N, C-alpha and C positions, 0 to 999 in steps of 0.2 A: 519660474521653473516648474512649480506645481501644476499650473494650468497647462503648460506645454506637455508634460509627461502623462499625467492622469487626465486625459481629455474627455473621458466619457462618464465620470462620476455623476450619478443622477438618480432618478427615481427607482432604478432597479438595484440600487446599492443597499446593503445591510450594514448597520453599525456593528463593527467587529466585537464590541464589548457586550453585545446581546447574544452572541453565539455561545452555547454551552461549552464548558471546559471539563476536561478530565484531569485528574491529578496523578502524576507519576510517583513512584515510591520515594523519590527524592524530595517531593513536595512541589516540583515544577509543574506548571500548567501547560496543557496542550489542547488546542481547539478540538471540539467533538466532531468536526468535519474538515476534510482537507481537499486539496486539488491534486489529482494524479498527473503525471507527466509522461506516461507511457503511451506513445501514439501508435503502437502496433506498427504495421507496415502501411497504414492508410494515410498518415499525416506527416508532413515535413517537420523538421526541427524548427523552422521559422514559424510555422503555424502553431506549434506547441508553445514556443516562447511568447508569441502574441497572446495566446490564451492565458498564460500565466500573468501577463500584464493586465489583461482584462479581468481576471479573477481577483487580483489585488484591488482593482478599481471597485469591484462590487462588494468587497469586504472579506475575501479569503485571506487568511494569515498562515495557514499550514500548507506547505508544498512538499510533495513526496517525489523526490528525484532519484536517479540511479545512473551510475557511470555507463552501464550497458545501453541505456536509452539513446546515447549519442547526441544529446542536445544540451548538456550542462554548460557548454561554452556560450551558448546563446541565452540560456536562462540566466546566467551570471550577470550579463549586461542588464537584463530586465530587473534583476534584484537591485543593482546599483541605481537604476532609474527610480525604482520604488522608494529606496532609502533617501534619494535626493529630494523627494517630495516632503520629507519631514517625518515619515514613518520611521520609528526607531527599530534598530536591529532586534532588540529584545521583544518587540511586538510580533516578530515573525518566528515561526517554528519550521525549520528546514531540515528535511531528512534526505539522506542519500544512502547508497549501498555499495559494498565491495562485491565485484563480480567474481565468478568462479575461477577465472584464470589468475586471480591475484590473491588467493588465499594465503600464499606464502609471502606476499608483499603488501600487507594491509596498510602499513604506514605510508608507503609510496602511493598506493591507490587513493588514500584519503587526502594526501597532500595535493595530488593532481585534481581531485574533485574540488577541494577548497580553492585552488587556483582558478579553475574554470568557472566556479560559481562566484568567484571574487568575494570570498568570505574569510573571516578569521577563524571561525569555528562553525561546527554543525550542531544542531540541537539533538539530533539522533542519527546514528550510523548503524546500519544493519548488515548482517551477513546475508546476502541475497538468497542463496540456496545452500543447503548443508553439504552439497557435493561440489568437488572441484572440477567436475566434468565440463570440459569446454565443448562448445559447438559453434559453428559459424552462424552469423546472424542471418536469419531468413531460411535456414536449412529445413528440410522436411522432418516430420516427426519420426521417420525411420532412420534418421542420421544417428550415428554412434561415434563417439570419440574412442580411438583405439586404446587410450590409457584411462578410460572411464573406470570408476570403481564405486562401490556402495559406500555407505556411511561408515567412516572409521573415526571413532570418537577421539582417539589420541590426536589424530590430525586436526580434527575440528577444534580441539582445545588449544592446539598450537596457534590456530587462527584467532581463537578467542583471546589468548594472552596478548596478542598484538592489538586487538580491539580494546582491551583493558588499558594497554599502554597509551592509546589515543586519549583516553579519559585522563590518565595521569599527566599527559603533556598539555592538556587543556585544548586539544584540537577538536574534541567532541564533548558534549555535555552528558550524553546518554548513549548506551549501546543496546542493540537488540537483535532479535532473530527473525527469520522469515522462512516461510515454506517448511516449517518444522512439523514434528509429530509429538505426541505425548511421550513415548519412550525415549526419543532423542532429547527432548527438552528436559526430561527428568535427570538425565546424565549431566547436562549442562548446568542445571541448577545445583546439582550435587557438587560439581567441581569448580564452578566459577568463583573468582574472587569478587568481581563486580557482576552482579546478576543482570539479566536482561530487563530493561525497563519496559519494552514493548515487543510484541510479536506480530508481524504482518502475515496475514493469512486470508485465504479466499473465504468470503462471507457474503451471502446474499440469501433472499428468502427461500430459494430452492436448494441451498447448500448452507445449512446453519451450523454445522459442526458442533452440536450441542455439548458433547462430552469434552471436546478439546476446549471449547469456549469456556466451560465451567472451570476446567483445569487452569486456564490462563488467569481467569478472574480470581480463583482461590489462591493463586501464587502471587497476587498483587502485581500482575503484569497487564499492561494496557493492550487490548486487542485492536489492531488496525486492520480494517477489512478492505481488500481489493476486490475488484469485480462486483461492486455493491449493487449494480442493476443487472448483473448477469453478463456483462462484457459483450454486448452485441457487436462491437467493432473489433473484437479480437481477430487475429489472423485466421483466414479460412483454413489453413493447414491444421489449426488447433481444434477445429470443430469436428464432432462425430455425430453419427445418425441418432445416437441415444440422448444427446444433449437436450435439455429443456430450455425454454425461454421465459425467464421470470416475468417480463413485462407483458407476456401474453397469458399468464395464469389467470383463470376466470375470477378468482377472489381479488387478486391485485387489480385487475381491470375494473371490477365493480367498485372497489373502494376508491379507486382513482376517479371514477365517474361521479361518485358521491361527493368527493372533495373538489371536483372540477379541475383536476390537474392530470398531467401525463402519468402513466403507470410508473415510469422511472422515478418520479418524485416520491411516490409511495414507498418504493424500495429504499430510498435514501432516508426518508422519515423513520421507517422501521429500524434501520441500522443505527441511527443516532439514538432513538429512544430505547433500543435494546441495550445499549451501553458500549457498542464498538465505535470505532472512528472510521466511517466510510470515506474513501478517497476517490470519488467519481472523477472521470475525465471527460471533457468535451472541448471542442474548439469553438463552439457556438455560444455567444454571450447569453442568449435567452435561456439556454440549457443550464450553464453553470450558475447563472444568477438564480434560477429556479431551485437548483440543488442546495444552494446556501440558504435561500429563503425557507426551504423545507425544514431546516434545523431549528427555526425560531418561531414558526407560526403554524396555525391550523394543525395542531398535533393529532396523532391518531389516538383513538379511545382505547381503553383497556380491552374492550371486546374486539376491536379491529386488530390490535396486537396479537390477541389470542388466535384469531382467525389466521393470521399470517404465520404464526408459529406452527399451525397445523398443515401448512403446504410444503414443508420440508421434504424434498425428494432425494436427498443425499446425492445430488448431481454435481460432481466436481467438473468444472469446465477447463481449468488449467491443470492438465494431467501430468505434464512434464516428461513425456515419453523420451525426449532426447537425452535425458539423464540416466537412462537405463544402462546397465553395464554388462549384461550377459545375454546370450541368445535365449530365446524362448520365454523371456520375461514379459509381464504385462505391466502397465503403468501402476497398477495397485501395489506392486512391490516397492515403489518409492514412498508409499504412505503408511507402511507398517500397520495395515488394517487388522492384522491378527493380534495387535497389542505388543508385538515384539519387533525389534529392528530386523529387517530382512537380512539374512546372512550374506556374506560376500560371495 
C-alpha cells in the first residue's frame, strides 16, 4: 500500500521531524510552514489534490484548506491515501474555513467540510472573512452583494459562539480568525470564551503588517501568512497597476542569487524565520519541495533578515473589493486603516 500511494518519496523529501514547529496557546504544535490549497482560477481541483499528495510525499504535514476553494472533496481522498501509508492523523495539521454565506450555519459548514475531507476533526477552523457578504465565484472586483454590510461585531460574535461550540463538540481542536484588523480582533479577544489560536493574514516581504503582526504575537496568537511570495498566480481581476512583485525586488533577487535559489524561496525563508507560518501554494513538485527545504536549510543571516525588513512597501495584494457595502467606498475601508472600524 505504501509504495503504491506514495510513489515518489525520494531525494527531494524532507524529514518532517526536522521542520520547525510553532506552539499554540493550548500547547499544541503546528508546523512552521504549510501547503496552501487555493488554486485561484488557474488550476483545477484535480491538480490541487495531486499537489497535496506530492506535498505529503516531500514532507509537508500542514495543509490549509477552505470550503470556498471547491476542492475539499478531492483532497479528502488524498488525506485517506496519506493516512493509509502509516502516517498518523496526529502527525497532520489540517485547517479549513467557514465561508461568508455560512456565518449563521457554522456547525453545518464544518460538518460538510469534515465529510468532504473524510476526517473526524479539524486541527484549526477559521472564520474566512469577518463579513457575511456573499459574492459569486469568479466575479469582478466591482461586484457587490445587495445585502452586503460592514463589520457588525454582535453578528460576528454569533458566528464565533458557533465556532466555540465546535470545540466543545470535539469537531475542531482550535478556532481562529482570518482577514481581520486590530480593532476588530480587539473586540473578539474581549468577548470570546475561547480565544483565537491563530490568525491568517496576508504577509510577504513587501507587505509585512508590522503593527498587526506585533499585536498578534503579543496576544499569543500564531500568525499564518498567505501570499508569502506575493501571490503571482492570484486572479488577474485582483491585480492593480500599483501592485509590487516581491520576487522582483532587487534585494530579494540579490539574496536569492547569493543563495543560488529562486527569489520565491527567499520569501519563504524570511517568513519562517520571522515567526509566521507561510502557506505557499504550487502544483509543481520542484517548487513545493524547495519551499519546504527553505524552512530547514541554508538559513538567512541576521543581516539579510534586516535587509528584507527594510523593503516593506505596505502593498496589500488581496484587497477584498467585492466585500465593500456602500457606493463610493475604496478597499481601504475594509481594513480599518484609521485604527477604527469603518462605520456602517
